[in-house]
C-alpha positions in Angstrom: 22.8 -4.5 -6.5 21.7 -1.5 -8.4 19.8 1.4 -6.7 16.9 3.8 -6.8 17.7 7.1 -5.2 14.6 8.4 -3.5 14.3 11.9 -2.6 11.1 12.7 -0.3 9.6 14.5 2.5 8.2 12.3 5.2 5.2 14.6 5.3 4.2 14.5 1.9 0.9 13.1 0.5 2.0 12.4 -2.8 5.0 10.7 -1.4 2.8 8.4 0.6 0.6 7.7 -2.5 3.3 6.3 -4.3 5.6 4.6 -1.6 4.0 1.1 -1.5 4.2 0.9 -5.2 7.8 2.2 -5.3 8.8 -0.6 -2.6 7.1 -3.3 -5.0 8.9 -2.0 -8.1 12.2 -2.3 -6.3 11.6 -5.7 -5.3 10.6 -6.7 -8.9 13.6 -5.2 -10.5 15.9 -6.3 -7.6 17.0 -2.5 -6.8 18.0 -1.3 -3.4 16.2 1.8 -2.6 18.5 4.7 -1.1 16.2 6.7 1.2 17.2 10.2 1.0 14.5 12.3 3.2 14.5 16.0 2.5 13.0 19.2 3.8 10.8 21.1 1.1 11.1 23.9 3.2 14.7 24.0 2.5 14.9 22.8 -1.3 12.1 25.0 -2.6 13.3 28.7 -2.1 16.6 28.1 -4.3 14.6 26.9 -7.2 12.0 29.5 -7.0 9.5 27.1 -5.4 6.9 28.2 -2.9 6.3 26.6 0.6 3.0 24.8 0.7 1.7 26.9 3.3 2.6 29.9 1.5 0.7 29.0 -1.7 -2.4 30.6 -2.4 -5.5 28.9 -0.8 -7.0 27.9 -4.4 -3.8 26.2 -5.3 -3.5 24.3 -1.9 -7.1 23.1 -2.2 -6.4 22.1 -5.8 -3.4 19.9 -4.9 -5.5 18.3 -1.9 -8.2 17.5 -4.1 -5.9 15.8 -6.8 -4.5 13.9 -4.2 -7.7 12.6 -2.9 -8.7 11.9 -6.8 -5.3 9.8 -6.9 -6.1 8.1 -3.8 -9.5 7.0 -4.9 -8.0 5.7 -8.4 -5.3 3.7 -6.5 -7.5 2.5 -3.9 -5.6 4.0 -1.2 -7.1 5.5 2.0 -5.9 9.1 2.5 -7.0 11.6 5.1 -8.0 15.1 3.5 -6.6 17.2 6.3 -4.8 15.4 9.1 -4.6 17.2 12.2 -0.9 16.0 12.4 0.0 17.3 8.9 2.1 20.3 10.2 5.0 19.5 12.8 8.6 18.6 13.4 10.4 16.7 10.8 13.6 15.8 12.5 12.3 12.7 14.0 10.3 11.3 11.1 13.0 11.9 8.7 15.9 11.0 11.1 14.4 7.9 11.8 14.5 6.7 8.0 18.0 7.6 8.0 19.0 5.8 11.2 17.1 2.7 9.9 18.9 2.9 6.6 22.2 3.1 8.6 21.2 0.1 10.8 20.6 -2.0 7.9 23.9 -1.0 6.2 25.6 -2.0 9.5 24.0 -5.5 9.2 21.3 -5.1 11.7 17.9 -6.6 11.6 14.9 -4.2 10.1 13.3 -3.2 6.9 13.8 0.5 6.1 11.5 0.4 3.0 8.7 -0.9 5.3 9.6 1.8 8.1 9.6 4.5 5.6 6.3 3.2 4.2 4.8 2.9 7.8 5.7 6.4 8.5 3.9 7.9 5.8 0.9 5.7 6.4 0.8 6.6 10.1 0.4 10.3 9.1 -1.9 10.1 5.8 -3.9 7.1 6.7 -4.1 7.1 10.4 -3.5 10.6 11.4 -0.9 9.7 14.0 1.6 12.2 15.3 5.1 11.3 13.5 7.0 13.5 15.6 5.8 11.3 18.8 8.5 9.1 20.0 6.0 6.4 21.1 4.6 6.1 17.8 7.8 6.0 15.9 8.8 3.4 18.7 5.8 1.2 17.4 6.7 1.9 13.8 10.2 0.6 14.1 8.9 -2.6 15.7 6.5 -3.2 13.1 9.4 -2.9 10.4 11.3 -5.4 12.5 14.0 -3.3 14.1 15.3 -4.9 17.3 16.0 -1.7 19.5 13.5 1.1 18.7 14.9 3.1 21.7 18.3 3.2 20.3 17.3 4.0 16.8 15.3 6.9 17.9 18.4 8.2 19.9 20.3 7.6 16.6 17.6 9.6 14.6 18.2 12.8 16.5 21.8 12.5 16.5 23.9 15.5 14.8 25.2 13.0 12.5 22.0 11.8 11.3 20.6 15.3 11.3 23.8 16.4 9.2 22.8 13.8 6.6 19.3 15.3 6.4 20.9 18.6 5.7 23.2 17.2 3.4 20.3 15.3 1.4 18.7 18.7 1.0 22.1 20.3 -0.6 22.4 17.1 -2.8 18.7 17.3 -3.9 19.2 20.8 -5.1 22.3 20.0 -7.0 20.7 17.2 -8.7 17.6 19.0 -9.9 15.0 17.7 -7.6 12.2 19.9 -7.8 9.5 18.3 -5.2 8.5 15.1 -3.4 8.8 12.4 -4.4 11.4 12.4 -6.8 13.2 8.9 -8.0 16.4 8.6 -9.9 17.1 5.7 -12.1 20.7 5.4 -13.8 20.8 9.3 -12.9 17.6 10.2 -14.7 15.1 12.2 -12.6 11.4 11.3 -12.5 9.4 13.8 -10.2 5.9 12.9 -8.8 4.3 9.4 -7.9 2.3 9.8 -11.2 5.7 9.2 -13.0 6.2 5.6 -11.5 5.0 4.2 -14.9 8.1 5.7 -16.3 10.1 4.7 -13.5 9.2 1.1 -14.2 10.0 1.6 -17.9 13.4 2.9 -16.8 14.0 0.0 -14.6 13.0 -2.7 -17.3 15.4 -0.8 -19.6 18.4 -1.0 -17.5 17.7 -4.6 -16.3 20.8 -6.6 -15.7 21.0 -9.4 -18.2 20.1 -12.8 -16.8 
């Protein structure tokens, strides 16, 4: 099955705004999403970018207002300033990687749904996605049989090393922010580019 490489931060509001639509596009075009969570704090400095909390207040406010406009246009509920916006990234990013590994091993579970639920928990419901109890509930909702084991795997050295590797690969592949999607090697940055992602998927559709 052909793939869509998906680089994103599990704490990104713009990633959240495009997540459900990406899942739908992948199903429509029979593509497997390859989840590659990244840390924006790691990938931004090498490309001359500025971490969100280091940006001027005016720029931060504009970005949030723009996200709210997009949410309204899409009919998606978005918290303006969730209290859990800032926090550890190891567990919410690691759980997606661990979920993807579990599915690859043949275990039950929907990693696309799990990723979406992590983003929804933060940006729609203002839940603490660094809390193991919250993550355990999300794993169960995404039909993973053993949430406790998945959380242990998420925090393992192997999974955290994969998270670091994703960051290095993102820099090498020209990722400039989250979310970024790759279709047949072509880079699309931003949830507002999903129309172009869909065009690329249609262009590269397998003959029936």
